[in-house]
Biopython code that builds the backbone (N, CA, C, O; Angstrom):
import numpy as np
from Bio.PDB.StructureBuilder import StructureBuilder

atoms = [
    (1, "MET", "N", (-8.185, 257.387, -179.995)),
    (1, "MET", "CA", (-8.128, 256.592, -181.197)),
    (1, "MET", "C", (-6.706, 256.509, -181.741)),
    (1, "MET", "O", (-6.282, 255.464, -182.234)),
    (2, "GLU", "N", (-5.983, 257.605, -181.649)),
    (2, "GLU", "CA", (-4.622, 257.638, -182.169)),
    (2, "GLU", "C", (-3.716, 256.677, -181.407)),
    (2, "GLU", "O", (-2.877, 256.010, -182.012)),
    (3, "ILE", "N", (-3.872, 256.601, -180.104)),
    (3, "ILE", "CA", (-3.053, 255.699, -179.291)),
    (3, "ILE", "C", (-3.290, 254.261, -179.718)),
    (3, "ILE", "O", (-2.345, 253.480, -179.822)),
    (4, "SER", "N", (-4.518, 253.913, -179.959)),
    (4, "SER", "CA", (-4.840, 252.563, -180.378)),
    (4, "SER", "C", (-4.160, 252.213, -181.691)),
    (4, "SER", "O", (-3.643, 251.105, -181.838)),
    (5, "SER", "N", (-4.150, 253.128, -182.642)),
    (5, "SER", "CA", (-3.526, 252.834, -183.927)),
    (5, "SER", "C", (-2.010, 252.724, -183.789)),
    (5, "SER", "O", (-1.378, 251.941, -184.497)),
    (6, "LYS", "N", (-1.419, 253.510, -182.875)),
    (6, "LYS", "CA", (0.020, 253.382, -182.618)),
    (6, "LYS", "C", (0.319, 252.023, -182.007)),
    (6, "LYS", "O", (1.268, 251.346, -182.401)),
    (7, "GLU", "N", (-0.501, 251.634, -181.043)),
    (7, "GLU", "CA", (-0.322, 250.324, -180.413)),
    (7, "GLU", "C", (-0.452, 249.206, -181.437)),
    (7, "GLU", "O", (0.336, 248.260, -181.446)),
    (8, "GLU", "N", (-1.444, 249.325, -182.289)),
    (8, "GLU", "CA", (-1.653, 248.299, -183.312)),
    (8, "GLU", "C", (-0.482, 248.232, -184.280)),
    (8, "GLU", "O", (-0.076, 247.143, -184.687)),
    (9, "ALA", "N", (0.062, 249.382, -184.650)),
    (9, "ALA", "CA", (1.202, 249.408, -185.565)),
    (9, "ALA", "C", (2.422, 248.753, -184.920)),
    (9, "ALA", "O", (3.134, 247.981, -185.563)),
    (10, "ILE", "N", (2.655, 249.064, -183.660)),
    (10, "ILE", "CA", (3.793, 248.467, -182.958)),
    (10, "ILE", "C", (3.569, 246.977, -182.751)),
    (10, "ILE", "O", (4.499, 246.182, -182.895)),
    (11, "GLN", "N", (2.354, 246.596, -182.416)),
    (11, "GLN", "CA", (2.056, 245.168, -182.259)),
    (11, "GLN", "C", (2.273, 244.418, -183.568)),
    (11, "GLN", "O", (2.797, 243.304, -183.563)),
    (12, "GLN", "N", (1.878, 245.012, -184.682)),
    (12, "GLN", "CA", (2.086, 244.368, -185.982)),
    (12, "GLN", "C", (3.572, 244.238, -186.286)),
    (12, "GLN", "O", (4.021, 243.208, -186.788)),
    (13, "LEU", "N", (4.329, 245.276, -185.984)),
    (13, "LEU", "CA", (5.769, 245.237, -186.193)),
    (13, "LEU", "C", (6.412, 244.145, -185.338)),
    (13, "LEU", "O", (7.266, 243.398, -185.817)),
    (14, "LEU", "N", (6.003, 244.056, -184.084)),
    (14, "LEU", "CA", (6.528, 243.013, -183.203)),
    (14, "LEU", "C", (6.144, 241.630, -183.709)),
    (14, "LEU", "O", (6.948, 240.699, -183.654)),
    (15, "TYR", "N", (4.927, 241.495, -184.196)),
    (15, "TYR", "CA", (4.484, 240.222, -184.774)),
    (15, "TYR", "C", (5.347, 239.858, -185.977)),
    (15, "TYR", "O", (5.729, 238.699, -186.139)),
    (16, "ASP", "N", (5.655, 240.841, -186.824)),
    (16, "ASP", "CA", (6.486, 240.594, -188.003)),
    (16, "ASP", "C", (7.895, 240.140, -187.610)),
    (16, "ASP", "O", (8.447, 239.215, -188.207)),
    (17, "VAL", "N", (8.462, 240.796, -186.608)),
    (17, "VAL", "CA", (9.799, 240.410, -186.133)),
    (17, "VAL", "C", (9.747, 239.004, -185.543)),
    (17, "VAL", "O", (10.634, 238.186, -185.788)),
    (18, "GLU", "N", (8.716, 238.733, -184.774)),
    (18, "GLU", "CA", (8.555, 237.410, -184.171)),
    (18, "GLU", "C", (8.429, 236.323, -185.252)),
    (18, "GLU", "O", (8.981, 235.232, -185.106)),
    (19, "SER", "N", (7.715, 236.622, -186.312)),
    (19, "SER", "CA", (7.575, 235.664, -187.420)),
    (19, "SER", "C", (8.910, 235.410, -188.104)),
    (19, "SER", "O", (9.210, 234.282, -188.493)),
    (20, "LEU", "N", (9.700, 236.451, -188.249)),
    (20, "LEU", "CA", (11.031, 236.285, -188.836)),
    (20, "LEU", "C", (11.923, 235.421, -187.952)),
    (20, "LEU", "O", (12.700, 234.607, -188.451)),
    (21, "MET", "N", (11.811, 235.600, -186.646)),
    (21, "MET", "CA", (12.601, 234.785, -185.724)),
    (21, "MET", "C", (12.171, 233.319, -185.810)),
    (21, "MET", "O", (12.999, 232.413, -185.710)),
    (22, "GLU", "N", (10.884, 233.100, -185.995)),
    (22, "GLU", "CA", (10.382, 231.734, -186.163)),
    (22, "GLU", "C", (10.910, 231.123, -187.461)),
    (22, "GLU", "O", (11.280, 229.949, -187.494)),
    (23, "ASP", "N", (10.944, 231.923, -188.531)),
    (23, "ASP", "CA", (11.510, 231.445, -189.797)),
    (23, "ASP", "C", (12.968, 231.048, -189.626)),
    (23, "ASP", "O", (13.403, 230.018, -190.140)),
    (24, "LEU", "N", (13.719, 231.866, -188.902)),
    (24, "LEU", "CA", (15.133, 231.545, -188.657)),
    (24, "LEU", "C", (15.272, 230.267, -187.842)),
    (24, "LEU", "O", (16.149, 229.443, -188.103)),
    (25, "TYR", "N", (14.413, 230.114, -186.868)),
    (25, "TYR", "CA", (14.451, 228.919, -186.035)),
    (25, "TYR", "C", (14.197, 227.665, -186.869)),
    (25, "TYR", "O", (14.851, 226.638, -186.688)),
    (26, "GLN", "N", (13.244, 227.766, -187.777)),
    (26, "GLN", "CA", (12.887, 226.613, -188.589)),
    (26, "GLN", "C", (13.929, 226.306, -189.665)),
    (26, "GLN", "O", (14.182, 225.141, -189.972)),
    (27, "SER", "N", (14.533, 227.353, -190.238)),
    (27, "SER", "CA", (15.493, 227.121, -191.321)),
    (27, "SER", "C", (16.902, 226.870, -190.805)),
    (27, "SER", "O", (17.701, 226.215, -191.475)),
    (28, "GLY", "N", (17.208, 227.382, -189.632)),
    (28, "GLY", "CA", (18.576, 227.307, -189.119)),
    (28, "GLY", "C", (19.370, 228.493, -189.634)),
    (28, "GLY", "O", (18.966, 229.158, -190.588)),
    (29, "PHE", "N", (20.483, 228.747, -189.005)),
    (29, "PHE", "CA", (21.272, 229.916, -189.365)),
    (29, "PHE", "C", (22.106, 229.708, -190.623)),
    (29, "PHE", "O", (22.608, 230.674, -191.197)),
    (30, "ASP", "N", (22.258, 228.476, -191.054)),
    (30, "ASP", "CA", (23.108, 228.188, -192.215)),
    (30, "ASP", "C", (22.360, 228.201, -193.534)),
    (30, "ASP", "O", (22.988, 228.252, -194.592)),
    (31, "THR", "N", (21.039, 228.155, -193.503)),
    (31, "THR", "CA", (20.262, 228.066, -194.745)),
    (31, "THR", "C", (19.214, 229.167, -194.811)),
    (31, "THR", "O", (18.052, 228.903, -195.119)),
    (32, "VAL", "N", (19.613, 230.378, -194.530)),
    (32, "VAL", "CA", (18.688, 231.504, -194.516)),
    (32, "VAL", "C", (18.377, 231.935, -195.941)),
    (32, "VAL", "O", (19.280, 232.141, -196.752)),
    (33, "HIS", "N", (17.105, 232.066, -196.232)),
    (33, "HIS", "CA", (16.659, 232.456, -197.577)),
    (33, "HIS", "C", (16.878, 233.954, -197.787)),
    (33, "HIS", "O", (16.847, 234.740, -196.840)),
    (34, "ASP", "N", (17.099, 234.328, -199.037)),
    (34, "ASP", "CA", (17.306, 235.744, -199.377)),
    (34, "ASP", "C", (16.133, 236.616, -198.940)),
    (34, "ASP", "O", (16.332, 237.742, -198.483)),
    (35, "SER", "N", (14.927, 236.106, -199.077)),
    (35, "SER", "CA", (13.749, 236.895, -198.700)),
    (35, "SER", "C", (13.713, 237.151, -197.195)),
    (35, "SER", "O", (13.241, 238.201, -196.758)),
    (36, "THR", "N", (14.204, 236.210, -196.405)),
    (36, "THR", "CA", (14.258, 236.399, -194.958)),
    (36, "THR", "C", (15.264, 237.485, -194.602)),
    (36, "THR", "O", (15.001, 238.326, -193.743)),
    (37, "LEU", "N", (16.416, 237.465, -195.264)),
    (37, "LEU", "CA", (17.414, 238.509, -195.026)),
    (37, "LEU", "C", (16.886, 239.880, -195.424)),
    (37, "LEU", "O", (17.107, 240.867, -194.722)),
    (38, "GLU", "N", (16.198, 239.935, -196.534)),
    (38, "GLU", "CA", (15.622, 241.205, -196.984)),
    (38, "GLU", "C", (14.560, 241.702, -196.002)),
    (38, "GLU", "O", (14.485, 242.896, -195.713)),
    (39, "ALA", "N", (13.750, 240.789, -195.496)),
    (39, "ALA", "CA", (12.727, 241.160, -194.515)),
    (39, "ALA", "C", (13.371, 241.651, -193.219)),
    (39, "ALA", "O", (12.871, 242.587, -192.596)),
    (40, "LEU", "N", (14.471, 241.030, -192.812)),
    (40, "LEU", "CA", (15.189, 241.485, -191.617)),
    (40, "LEU", "C", (15.716, 242.906, -191.811)),
    (40, "LEU", "O", (15.642, 243.728, -190.898)),
    (41, "LYS", "N", (16.244, 243.191, -192.988)),
    (41, "LYS", "CA", (16.732, 244.542, -193.283)),
    (41, "LYS", "C", (15.589, 245.551, -193.225)),
    (41, "LYS", "O", (15.748, 246.648, -192.689)),
    (42, "ASN", "N", (14.444, 245.179, -193.775)),
    (42, "ASN", "CA", (13.282, 246.076, -193.745)),
    (42, "ASN", "C", (12.810, 246.331, -192.317)),
    (42, "ASN", "O", (12.502, 247.468, -191.959)),
    (43, "ARG", "N", (12.753, 245.281, -191.501)),
    (43, "ARG", "CA", (12.318, 245.441, -190.112)),
    (43, "ARG", "C", (13.341, 246.249, -189.323)),
    (43, "ARG", "O", (12.980, 246.978, -188.398)),
    (44, "ASN", "N", (14.617, 246.123, -189.684)),
    (44, "ASN", "CA", (15.656, 246.918, -189.047)),
    (44, "ASN", "C", (15.364, 248.401, -189.257)),
    (44, "ASN", "O", (15.420, 249.184, -188.308)),
    (45, "LYS", "N", (15.056, 248.788, -190.480)),
    (45, "LYS", "CA", (14.753, 250.185, -190.800)),
    (45, "LYS", "C", (13.462, 250.629, -190.110)),
    (45, "LYS", "O", (13.371, 251.738, -189.585)),
    (46, "GLN", "N", (12.478, 249.747, -190.124)),
    (46, "GLN", "CA", (11.177, 250.084, -189.547)),
    (46, "GLN", "C", (11.265, 250.278, -188.035)),
    (46, "GLN", "O", (10.682, 251.218, -187.494)),
    (47, "THR", "N", (11.990, 249.395, -187.357)),
    (47, "THR", "CA", (12.111, 249.531, -185.903)),
    (47, "THR", "C", (12.875, 250.801, -185.537)),
    (47, "THR", "O", (12.565, 251.441, -184.532)),
    (48, "ALA", "N", (13.861, 251.168, -186.335)),
    (48, "ALA", "CA", (14.584, 252.421, -186.089)),
    (48, "ALA", "C", (13.645, 253.611, -186.254)),
    (48, "ALA", "O", (13.691, 254.558, -185.469)),
    (49, "ALA", "N", (12.799, 253.560, -187.268)),
    (49, "ALA", "CA", (11.847, 254.639, -187.513)),
    (49, "ALA", "C", (10.834, 254.760, -186.379)),
    (49, "ALA", "O", (10.329, 255.853, -186.121)),
    (50, "TYR", "N", (10.532, 253.663, -185.702)),
    (50, "TYR", "CA", (9.582, 253.668, -184.589)),
    (50, "TYR", "C", (10.264, 254.015, -183.265)),
    (50, "TYR", "O", (9.613, 254.036, -182.220)),
    (51, "GLY", "N", (11.565, 254.285, -183.304)),
    (51, "GLY", "CA", (12.286, 254.649, -182.088)),
    (51, "GLY", "C", (12.745, 253.462, -181.268)),
    (51, "GLY", "O", (13.128, 253.622, -180.109)),
    (52, "MET", "N", (12.712, 252.288, -181.844)),
    (52, "MET", "CA", (13.142, 251.079, -181.147)),
    (52, "MET", "C", (14.588, 250.785, -181.562)),
    (52, "MET", "O", (14.862, 249.786, -182.227)),
    (53, "GLN", "N", (15.505, 251.666, -181.160)),
    (53, "GLN", "CA", (16.879, 251.606, -181.638)),
    (53, "GLN", "C", (17.594, 250.335, -181.204)),
    (53, "GLN", "O", (18.353, 249.760, -181.985)),
    (54, "LEU", "N", (17.367, 249.889, -179.978)),
    (54, "LEU", "CA", (18.012, 248.668, -179.514)),
    (54, "LEU", "C", (17.605, 247.481, -180.376)),
    (54, "LEU", "O", (18.455, 246.697, -180.797)),
    (55, "LEU", "N", (16.325, 247.348, -180.636)),
    (55, "LEU", "CA", (15.851, 246.256, -181.489)),
    (55, "LEU", "C", (16.415, 246.396, -182.899)),
    (55, "LEU", "O", (16.814, 245.405, -183.511)),
    (56, "SER", "N", (16.450, 247.607, -183.410)),
    (56, "SER", "CA", (17.011, 247.861, -184.733)),
    (56, "SER", "C", (18.472, 247.428, -184.797)),
    (56, "SER", "O", (18.892, 246.783, -185.757)),
    (57, "ASP", "N", (19.242, 247.784, -183.775)),
    (57, "ASP", "CA", (20.656, 247.403, -183.723)),
    (57, "ASP", "C", (20.827, 245.891, -183.668)),
    (57, "ASP", "O", (21.710, 245.334, -184.320)),
    (58, "MET", "N", (19.981, 245.235, -182.888)),
    (58, "MET", "CA", (20.075, 243.774, -182.786)),
    (58, "MET", "C", (19.726, 243.112, -184.120)),
    (58, "MET", "O", (20.375, 242.145, -184.522)),
    (59, "LEU", "N", (18.706, 243.628, -184.805)),
    (59, "LEU", "CA", (18.342, 243.067, -186.105)),
    (59, "LEU", "C", (19.445, 243.280, -187.135)),
    (59, "LEU", "O", (19.701, 242.408, -187.966)),
    (60, "LEU", "N", (20.100, 244.444, -187.080)),
    (60, "LEU", "CA", (21.212, 244.714, -187.983)),
    (60, "LEU", "C", (22.364, 243.757, -187.707)),
    (60, "LEU", "O", (22.955, 243.206, -188.636)),
    (61, "GLN", "N", (22.680, 243.563, -186.444)),
    (61, "GLN", "CA", (23.750, 242.639, -186.074)),
    (61, "GLN", "C", (23.416, 241.215, -186.520)),
    (61, "GLN", "O", (24.281, 240.500, -187.026)),
    (62, "LEU", "N", (22.190, 240.817, -186.336)),
    (62, "LEU", "CA", (21.748, 239.492, -186.744)),
    (62, "LEU", "C", (21.840, 239.332, -188.261)),
    (62, "LEU", "O", (22.332, 238.316, -188.754)),
    (63, "THR", "N", (21.369, 240.326, -188.991)),
    (63, "THR", "CA", (21.409, 240.281, -190.456)),
    (63, "THR", "C", (22.840, 240.214, -190.967)),
    (63, "THR", "O", (23.163, 239.387, -191.819)),
    (64, "ASP", "N", (23.692, 241.083, -190.449)),
    (64, "ASP", "CA", (25.093, 241.096, -190.881)),
    (64, "ASP", "C", (25.770, 239.761, -190.592)),
    (64, "ASP", "O", (26.504, 239.240, -191.431)),
    (65, "SER", "N", (25.527, 239.210, -189.414)),
    (65, "SER", "CA", (26.136, 237.928, -189.044)),
    (65, "SER", "C", (25.638, 236.796, -189.931)),
    (65, "SER", "O", (26.411, 235.927, -190.334)),
    (66, "LEU", "N", (24.340, 236.811, -190.235)),
    (66, "LEU", "CA", (23.783, 235.770, -191.101)),
    (66, "LEU", "C", (24.353, 235.865, -192.509)),
    (66, "LEU", "O", (24.647, 234.844, -193.130)),
    (67, "GLU", "N", (24.509, 237.079, -193.013)),
    (67, "GLU", "CA", (25.073, 237.260, -194.353)),
    (67, "GLU", "C", (26.522, 236.791, -194.409)),
    (67, "GLU", "O", (26.927, 236.140, -195.372)),
    (68, "MET", "N", (27.295, 237.114, -193.394)),
    (68, "MET", "CA", (28.690, 236.672, -193.354)),
    (68, "MET", "C", (28.769, 235.156, -193.233)),
    (68, "MET", "O", (29.622, 234.518, -193.849)),
    (69, "ARG", "N", (27.895, 234.602, -192.453)),
    (69, "ARG", "CA", (27.894, 233.150, -192.215)),
    (69, "ARG", "C", (27.627, 232.366, -193.503)),
    (69, "ARG", "O", (28.129, 231.255, -193.674)),
    (70, "ARG", "N", (26.847, 232.942, -194.392)),
    (70, "ARG", "CA", (26.524, 232.258, -195.655)),
    (70, "ARG", "C", (27.769, 232.023, -196.503)),
    (70, "ARG", "O", (27.801, 231.099, -197.316)),
    (71, "HIS", "N", (28.789, 232.848, -196.319)),
    (71, "HIS", "CA", (29.981, 232.781, -197.158)),
    (71, "HIS", "C", (31.147, 232.070, -196.483)),
    (71, "HIS", "O", (32.256, 232.047, -197.017)),
    (72, "GLN", "N", (30.905, 231.500, -195.330)),
    (72, "GLN", "CA", (31.949, 230.772, -194.625)),
    (72, "GLN", "C", (31.860, 229.294, -194.956)),
    (72, "GLN", "O", (30.774, 228.715, -194.982)),
    (73, "THR", "N", (33.014, 228.689, -195.210)),
    (73, "THR", "CA", (33.021, 227.249, -195.455)),
    (73, "THR", "C", (33.130, 226.485, -194.146)),
    (73, "THR", "O", (32.527, 225.424, -193.986)),
    (74, "LYS", "N", (33.890, 227.019, -193.223)),
    (74, "LYS", "CA", (33.999, 226.399, -191.907)),
    (74, "LYS", "C", (33.209, 227.232, -190.912)),
    (74, "LYS", "O", (33.551, 228.377, -190.620)),
    (75, "LYS", "N", (32.165, 226.639, -190.409)),
    (75, "LYS", "CA", (31.303, 227.351, -189.451)),
    (75, "LYS", "C", (32.000, 227.388, -188.098)),
    (75, "LYS", "O", (32.561, 226.395, -187.635)),
    (76, "GLN", "N", (31.947, 228.555, -187.486)),
    (76, "GLN", "CA", (32.556, 228.714, -186.179)),
    (76, "GLN", "C", (31.528, 229.197, -185.174)),
    (76, "GLN", "O", (30.498, 229.774, -185.522)),
    (77, "GLU", "N", (31.843, 228.942, -183.930)),
    (77, "GLU", "CA", (30.945, 229.404, -182.872)),
    (77, "GLU", "C", (30.955, 230.928, -182.849)),
    (77, "GLU", "O", (32.014, 231.551, -182.917)),
    (78, "ASP", "N", (29.804, 231.504, -182.755)),
    (78, "ASP", "CA", (29.716, 232.953, -182.662)),
    (78, "ASP", "C", (28.568, 233.329, -181.738)),
    (78, "ASP", "O", (27.915, 232.469, -181.146)),
    (79, "SER", "N", (28.343, 234.603, -181.631)),
    (79, "SER", "CA", (27.312, 235.079, -180.704)),
    (79, "SER", "C", (25.954, 235.196, -181.382)),
    (79, "SER", "O", (25.058, 235.859, -180.858)),
    (80, "LEU", "N", (25.789, 234.566, -182.533)),
    (80, "LEU", "CA", (24.544, 234.653, -183.283)),
    (80, "LEU", "C", (23.346, 234.192, -182.455)),
    (80, "LEU", "O", (22.291, 234.825, -182.482)),
    (81, "ILE", "N", (23.505, 233.110, -181.734)),
    (81, "ILE", "CA", (22.392, 232.597, -180.930)),
    (81, "ILE", "C", (22.048, 233.571, -179.802)),
    (81, "ILE", "O", (20.886, 233.692, -179.415)),
    (82, "ASN", "N", (23.064, 234.265, -179.274)),
    (82, "ASN", "CA", (22.801, 235.251, -178.215)),
    (82, "ASN", "C", (21.955, 236.405, -178.740)),
    (82, "ASN", "O", (21.006, 236.831, -178.082)),
    (83, "VAL", "N", (22.293, 236.906, -179.913)),
    (83, "VAL", "CA", (21.521, 238.001, -180.507)),
    (83, "VAL", "C", (20.102, 237.524, -180.805)),
    (83, "VAL", "O", (19.135, 238.243, -180.553)),
    (84, "TYR", "N", (19.981, 236.316, -181.339)),
    (84, "TYR", "CA", (18.684, 235.734, -181.645)),
    (84, "TYR", "C", (17.797, 235.683, -180.396)),
    (84, "TYR", "O", (16.633, 236.082, -180.439)),
    (85, "THR", "N", (18.350, 235.193, -179.294)),
    (85, "THR", "CA", (17.553, 235.090, -178.069)),
    (85, "THR", "C", (17.247, 236.470, -177.479)),
    (85, "THR", "O", (16.182, 236.669, -176.896)),
    (86, "GLU", "N", (18.167, 237.419, -177.627)),
    (86, "GLU", "CA", (17.906, 238.776, -177.144)),
    (86, "GLU", "C", (16.769, 239.436, -177.920)),
    (86, "GLU", "O", (15.956, 240.155, -177.339)),
    (87, "VAL", "N", (16.709, 239.196, -179.224)),
    (87, "VAL", "CA", (15.613, 239.741, -180.039)),
    (87, "VAL", "C", (14.293, 239.159, -179.564)),
    (87, "VAL", "O", (13.315, 239.886, -179.387)),
    (88, "ASN", "N", (14.267, 237.848, -179.359)),
    (88, "ASN", "CA", (13.042, 237.202, -178.891)),
    (88, "ASN", "C", (12.619, 237.729, -177.523)),
    (88, "ASN", "O", (11.433, 237.953, -177.284)),
    (89, "GLN", "N", (13.572, 237.924, -176.634)),
    (89, "GLN", "CA", (13.257, 238.447, -175.304)),
    (89, "GLN", "C", (12.749, 239.879, -175.399)),
    (89, "GLN", "O", (11.797, 240.243, -174.708)),
    (90, "TYR", "N", (13.364, 240.686, -176.234)),
    (90, "TYR", "CA", (12.936, 242.074, -176.418)),
    (90, "TYR", "C", (11.489, 242.132, -176.897)),
    (90, "TYR", "O", (10.689, 242.912, -176.381)),
    (91, "VAL", "N", (11.160, 241.308, -177.880)),
    (91, "VAL", "CA", (9.798, 241.277, -178.422)),
    (91, "VAL", "C", (8.803, 240.864, -177.336)),
    (91, "VAL", "O", (7.732, 241.457, -177.207)),
    (92, "ARG", "N", (9.163, 239.854, -176.565)),
    (92, "ARG", "CA", (8.270, 239.390, -175.495)),
    (92, "ARG", "C", (8.043, 240.488, -174.461)),
    (92, "ARG", "O", (6.915, 240.709, -174.021)),
    (93, "LEU", "N", (9.113, 241.174, -174.077)),
    (93, "LEU", "CA", (8.985, 242.251, -173.090)),
    (93, "LEU", "C", (8.161, 243.422, -173.632)),
    (93, "LEU", "O", (7.393, 244.038, -172.892)),
    (94, "CYS", "N", (8.319, 243.723, -174.900)),
    (94, "CYS", "CA", (7.511, 244.789, -175.510)),
    (94, "CYS", "C", (6.033, 244.424, -175.492)),
    (94, "CYS", "O", (5.185, 245.264, -175.191)),
    (95, "ARG", "N", (5.727, 243.179, -175.812)),
    (95, "ARG", "CA", (4.331, 242.730, -175.785)),
    (95, "ARG", "C", (3.747, 242.847, -174.376)),
    (95, "ARG", "O", (2.607, 243.279, -174.205)),
    (96, "GLU", "N", (4.535, 242.460, -173.371)),
    (96, "GLU", "CA", (4.076, 242.567, -171.985)),
    (96, "GLU", "C", (3.848, 244.031, -171.607)),
    (96, "GLU", "O", (2.867, 244.348, -170.934)),
    (97, "LYS", "N", (4.738, 244.918, -172.032)),
    (97, "LYS", "CA", (4.604, 246.348, -171.744)),
    (97, "LYS", "C", (3.337, 246.909, -172.375)),
    (97, "LYS", "O", (2.622, 247.685, -171.742)),
    (98, "ILE", "N", (3.060, 246.532, -173.590)),
    (98, "ILE", "CA", (1.850, 246.995, -174.266)),
    (98, "ILE", "C", (0.609, 246.540, -173.504)),
    (98, "ILE", "O", (-0.328, 247.318, -173.323)),
    (99, "GLU", "N", (0.599, 245.297, -173.061)),
    (99, "GLU", "CA", (-0.546, 244.782, -172.303)),
    (99, "GLU", "C", (-0.703, 245.510, -170.972)),
    (99, "GLU", "O", (-1.825, 245.811, -170.563)),
    (100, "CYS", "N", (0.402, 245.796, -170.293)),
    (100, "CYS", "CA", (0.330, 246.556, -169.037)),
    (100, "CYS", "C", (-0.211, 247.961, -169.278)),
    (100, "CYS", "O", (-1.033, 248.458, -168.508)),
    (101, "ASP", "N", (0.255, 248.597, -170.351)),
    (101, "ASP", "CA", (-0.226, 249.941, -170.683)),
    (101, "ASP", "C", (-1.716, 249.932, -170.999)),
    (101, "ASP", "O", (-2.438, 250.861, -170.637)),
    (102, "LYS", "N", (-2.170, 248.891, -171.667)),
    (102, "LYS", "CA", (-3.604, 248.782, -171.951)),
    (102, "LYS", "C", (-4.398, 248.702, -170.655)),
    (102, "LYS", "O", (-5.449, 249.329, -170.519)),
    (103, "GLY", "N", (-3.885, 247.920, -169.701)),
    (103, "GLY", "CA", (-4.563, 247.798, -168.415)),
    (103, "GLY", "C", (-4.610, 249.103, -167.667)),
    (103, "GLY", "O", (-5.639, 249.458, -167.092)),
    (104, "VAL", "N", (-3.505, 249.824, -167.668)),
    (104, "VAL", "CA", (-3.463, 251.130, -167.000)),
    (104, "VAL", "C", (-4.451, 252.071, -167.665)),
    (104, "VAL", "O", (-5.213, 252.754, -166.981)),
    (105, "ASN", "N", (-4.447, 252.116, -168.980)),
    (105, "ASN", "CA", (-5.367, 253.007, -169.703)),
    (105, "ASN", "C", (-6.823, 252.628, -169.440)),
    (105, "ASN", "O", (-7.679, 253.507, -169.335)),
    (106, "TYR", "N", (-7.108, 251.356, -169.336)),
    (106, "TYR", "CA", (-8.464, 250.887, -169.091)),
    (106, "TYR", "C", (-8.953, 251.357, -167.719)),
    (106, "TYR", "O", (-10.074, 251.851, -167.592)),
    (107, "TYR", "N", (-8.120, 251.205, -166.704)),
    (107, "TYR", "CA", (-8.535, 251.549, -165.361)),
    (107, "TYR", "C", (-8.426, 253.037, -165.043)),
    (107, "TYR", "O", (-9.034, 253.511, -164.084)),
    (108, "MET", "N", (-7.659, 253.774, -165.840)),
    (108, "MET", "CA", (-7.516, 255.213, -165.615)),
    (108, "MET", "C", (-8.662, 255.986, -166.266)),
    (108, "MET", "O", (-8.968, 257.102, -165.846)),
    (109, "VAL", "N", (-9.281, 255.424, -167.256)),
    (109, "VAL", "CA", (-10.341, 256.140, -167.986)),
    (109, "VAL", "C", (-11.657, 255.962, -167.337)),
    (109, "VAL", "O", (-12.659, 256.493, -167.816)),
]
sb = StructureBuilder()
sb.init_structure("model")
sb.init_model(0)
sb.init_chain("A")
sb.init_seg("    ")
for serial, (resi, resn, name, xyz) in enumerate(atoms, 1):
    if name == "N":
        sb.init_residue(resn, " ", resi, " ")
    sb.init_atom(name, np.array(xyz, "f"), 0.0, 1.0, " ", f" {name:<3s}", serial, name[0])
structure = sb.get_structure()
């Protein structure tokens, strides 16, 4: 039972991160709402607490870049899109790993 609740908690966290990435996609990097930035900061802390340090670091980098970008008058090319796509790929791979683990647990029991 405990494993299931851990899986569910991680799945919910991944869903939350995925929703934030969708919000960014829809709003664009230049018009990010304060609530989205705050949610990114919260997910950054949460992913670190769950031991997902790479994802936490990527979310921090994304948040910092978005905050700096808001104060620039001349937009310049940066690696923001790379971090964005890496976060999305990380979430997708985590979801696949969870599904594989479920299959292993199903057939091992």
